[in-house]
N, C-alpha and C positions, 0 to 999 in steps of 0.2 A: 476414738469411732472419730470426735467431730478435729482433733487433732490430724489425722488421714483427709478429710474432707479441707482443713485448711490451708493443706501443704500446697506451695505451688506446684504446676505441674511442670516435670520437666518437658514436655514434646512444645514444639513450638505451636504458637498462635495455629488458629485456620486458614488467616491469610497467608502466612509464611507457609506451611503446608500446604498448599494448595499451590503457593507458587511453586515449590518443592516436586511436586508430582507433576507439573506442568513444563515441565524444565526445556526439554527437547519440542516445547509448542510452538516455537517461532521457524522451525524447519520441518513445519506440517505441509503444505503445498512441495517443498522440495521433495518432500519423504513419498506426497501424493504421486509426485510427477516421476520419480524416482521407478518406483512401482508398476507408473504406467509403462514408462520405460523397459521395461523387463519383462511385460505380459507382454507389449509387443515383439519384443523379441525371441519369447519361446513362439507365439504365435506363427513367427517365420521360421520355428524349424518341424513344426508337425506338416506330414505328410497326404496331400488333400487324395480321396478314391478317384478309378477314373470313372469315367462314364460307363463302362464297361463291370466296373464294380459297382455302382451303383446298381447297375439295373439288377447285375444277379445275386445282390444281396436282398432287393427288395422284392425277387421272384421268390427267394427262396424264405422269407418273411411270409407274404403272399400263401407260398403252400403249406407253412406250417398252420396258420393261421384258419385258411378253409379246410384240413385235415382236421384240424380240432370241431371245429363246428360241425363237421357232415361226422365224426367221430361220439361228438353229443347228441346230437340232433337222434342217431340211432339208437342211443342208449334210452333219452327221453322217449321215443317210438316205441321203445320192450319194456320199458315199466310204466307206461301209459297202459298198456296192451295185458297187460299181469296186475296190477290194480284194479280195471274195469272188469276183472272176473272175478276177484274175490268181491266187489260189490254189487254184483247181481244175487 
């Protein structure tokens, strides 16, 4: 067991390992710049909704929200009445 502990490791020293792991570090700014350019080019390809589409989608969302609120209000009223009958 002691022989194993005394054996020199074949792994590079910590500083050398760190340098190997960060080999592409010098290009970090260039990689970030390239990433942002690619993001911008993808954003240019997107299709924005028209004003009429935004209005119609917003109205649909409001209708669904108000319908759900009304449905839950009716259920709340009905269950409140049912539970009130059992509490008397």
